[in-house]
Every structure is written in structure tokens, then in C-alpha cells.
N, C-alpha and C positions, 0 to 999 in steps of 0.2 A: 243437788242430788237428783238423779233421774227418777222419773215416775214409773213405777212398776205395777202392772195390772194386779199381781197377786197381793200387793200391799193396799189396794183400794177396796172399800166396801161399795155396795151398789149405789148408795146415795152420793158418795164422792165421785164415782164414775159418771153419774148423771150430770153433775155440775161441770165436769170437764169436757165430755164428749157429746156432740162435736163442737159445741160453742167455743171452747177454749183450745181444745186439742183434737185434730182430726186425722192425725198420723199415728200409725202403729208399726213397731219394728218386731218382726218375728224371727228370732234366731233358730236356725235349722241345722242339724248335723246328723251324725250316726254314731253307733258304738262299734269301734273297729281298732285293730292293732295298729299302733303308731310308733314303732321303734322303741324308744325308752320314755315316751310321754304317755299320758293317760289314755285309756281306751275311749274316753269321751272328748278327746282333743278337738274333734270336728264340731263340737257344740260349745266347749269352753271358750274357744276363740271368738265365735260370733256373739256369744253373750257379752264378753268383755268389750268388743267393738261397739255393740249396741249401747252399753252403759256409758261409753266414752263420748258417743255422738248424739245421744238422745236429747239432751238439753239444747244443743245447738239447732236441732231440727224441730224442736218443740213436739217431740214424739213420746208416746207411751211405749214401754217395752212389755211385750207379751211373754208369758212363760214359754221357755224354749221347747222345741221338738228334739228329743234325744235319739229317737229310733228312726233310722233311715234305711237306705238301700245299700247293703254291703255285698259285693260280689267277689272281687279278686283277693280279698284277705279274709273271707268268711271262714276259711279253714283254720285260722289261728284261734287259740284259746281266748274266750271273752268276746270275740267278734259276734255281733248280732245283726239281724236283718228283718225287714218286712218285704212283702212283694211290691213290685212296681205299681200295680193296680191299687193296692191298699194305701200305699204312701200318697199317690197322686190324689186319690179321692179324699183322704183324710186332710191333706193340706188345703184342697179346694173347699171342703166343708168348713174348715176353720176360717178361711178368708171370707166365705159367704156370711158367716156369723159376724165377722168384723164389719162387713158392709151393713148388715141389718142393725147393728148397734151404733152406727153413725160414723165410722171411720171412712174417710174418702181417699186416703193415701195409705198404701201398704208397702213396707220395705221388708223383703225377704232377705235376711242376712245368712247366706249359706256358707257352710264350712266343708262340704263334701262333694267331690266331683262325680260320684256315682248316681246322682239324682238330678242332674241339670235339666234333662229333657222333661222329666215329670214336673218340675217346678215351673218350667216355661209353659207347659200345656195347662196346668192348673191356673196360672196367672192370666193366660189369655182368656180362659173361661170366665173368670171373675170380672175381668175388664169388659168383656163383651156383654155379659148378662146383668151386671150390676153397675156398670159405668164407674167403677172404682179404678183409680190409677195405681199401678203396681210397678215397683222397680226391684229387680233381683240383683243382689251383689254376691258374686263369687269372689270373696276377698283376696284369695291367693292369686287369682288370675288378674284381677284389676291392679294388683300391686306387684306384678312380676318385676318391673324395673326397679322397685325399691330394694329387692334382694341384691340386684346387681349394684345399685348405688352404695349400699352399706357393706356388702360382703364381696362384691366383685365376682359373684357366681350365680348360677341359676339355682332354684330350689328343687324340691321333690316332695315325696310323700313320707311323712314322719321324719323328714330330713331337715335341712338347714332352716328353711323359712318357718315351718310349723313348730320345730323345736324352739327356735328363737321366740316365736310368738307366745308359746306356753311358758317359757322361762321368764319372759317379761311379765307375765300375769302372776305366776306363783311357782317358786321352786318346788313346792309340794307336789306338783303334777309332773315332775321330771325326775327320773331315776338314772342320773348320770353314771352311777356306779355299775349299772347293768350294760352300759354301752361297750360294744366291741366291733371292730371293723367287719367281722363276718356277718353282721346284721345288715350290711349294705348290699343292695342288688341293683345293678344298672339295667333298666328296662331296655330291651332290644326291639327295634322296629320290625314288625313282621312276626313276632313271637309272643304268644299269649300263654301264660301258665296259670292254672287255677288249682290251688291258690298260688300266688307268687311265693318263691322260695324263701324270701326274707321280708321283714316288716318295714324296712327303710328302703324306699324306692328312689333311685337317682335317675334323672332323665338325660343327663349328659355325663359322659365318661370323666371321672375324676372331679366332678363338681357336685355340690349339694350336701356334703357330709355334715352332720350336726356339729354346731359350734356351741360351746357352753359358757361363753363370755356373757355374763348377765348385763353388764353395762352396755355392751354392743346390742344385745337383744332389746333393751329398752329404747335405744336410739332407733332401732329398726321398727319396733312396734309403734312408736310415736309418729314416725313418718307414714306408716300404714294408716293409722287413725286419721291423720290430717288429709291424706289423699282421698280416702273414702268419703270423709265429710265434705271435701271440696266437690267431688263428683256428684254427690247426692244433692248438694245445694244447687248445682248447675241444672240437674234434672228438675228439681222443684221450681226453680226460676222459669224454666222452659214451660212447665205445666201451667203456670199462671197466665200464659198467653193463649191457652186453649179454651 
């Protein structure tokens, strides 16, 4: 079973960090419309990934950050946001605390594309000022080829890859009965709409439509987990030489 920060008391923490465990995984997402999956899809997925890889990395899982930066889908019911400045400062301060408490390696498991720059700047700051090593995983980007391998298509937002990931985690987060083709919108290069007219965003014409095959979703997500785990181990092995 993975070790979760919220399940430890202070004395247990003191016995583990940093002597036995010096790595922490922080799942980060946002609250945003995602087709027919949960508004918290961008956090649900990173939390699950963290739970699946934590033991292999000898890492503690920190409580997730649910509130992030939502722009293009903020106009949809239930979508929430914080400002770029607030988000970046908040993430940085959390990581500074991690460093103060003994963690030497931080994994930011990100599920949302709207805050990539902020995560990078906050990570650079903690790396420079606290000499803590940080790796940021944008899971859907790192695993782009896995969608192609399993489904033969590209993914999207609230589309094939994210729907499959959530479906593999729990059917309770997927409202398949609400799906209709009119929820799909193909993003056009050179055109920006605020908000986008639909909550399922396809990045290639005719590809990325949600698939509700649970068995295939689990195959997909297992491959995602293994790939992320592999790449993080490569990073950690490289860090040992520094």
C-alpha cells in the first residue's frame, strides 16, 4: 500500500522522512468541465497514477491540489479557477515546505495543460533556492504514443485518453448516458474561443472521440502507469550521478 501523508501522524513522519523516504509526489489538477467525466478529472487521474507508482519509487503521496488555472472552459457550469500568480505562489510555497521537512526529490504529477508554465517556474525556484530536485510529469503528454498504441488515434480534452483513464479508475466518475456527438468540438489552429463551444476538445479531425470500452481502458491505463514509472526511474537514476 502506498504511504499517504494524510494518513501519517507527526511521529510517523519523523521516522520516515528523510532517513527512509526522501521523495514526495504531489498530484495537481484543476476543477473543469470534461465532457462526460468528473469536473475533477484533472486531479483524479494524477492521484491514481501517484498511488500506482509510489511504492516503486519509495515515495510518499501528498494530498492533491484540486484548484488550478482554468481558462478556455471556465464558462461551463462547475468550472473553477484561481489566478496564475496565486497558483504559482501556492505551489512554490508547498514545495518550500517539502524541502524544509526533509524531502530531497519532488514529483509534480500534473493533470492539466493550463498551468504548465506556472509549475515550471515554481519548480525552478525551489530547485535553485533549496537545491531540491524536481520532476514535472504532464501525464497525457508523456503518454501520447500510448493512445496511438491502444486506440490507433490521438487524444484530446475530455476525449479518448482522459475518458479512458477515468473509466479505468472508476465508472462512478463517468456519465456515459450523457454522451452525445454534439459535445465534440475540433479545435482549429488560429482560432481561439472563450469559452470553447463544447467540453470535449478534439485535436485532429475525426479522432479522439470518447470510447467507453472498460477492458480497453484498463489496458490503456496500465500502459500509462508503466511508462510514467519507467521514465521517472530513469530520471532518478540520472540524479544519483549528480
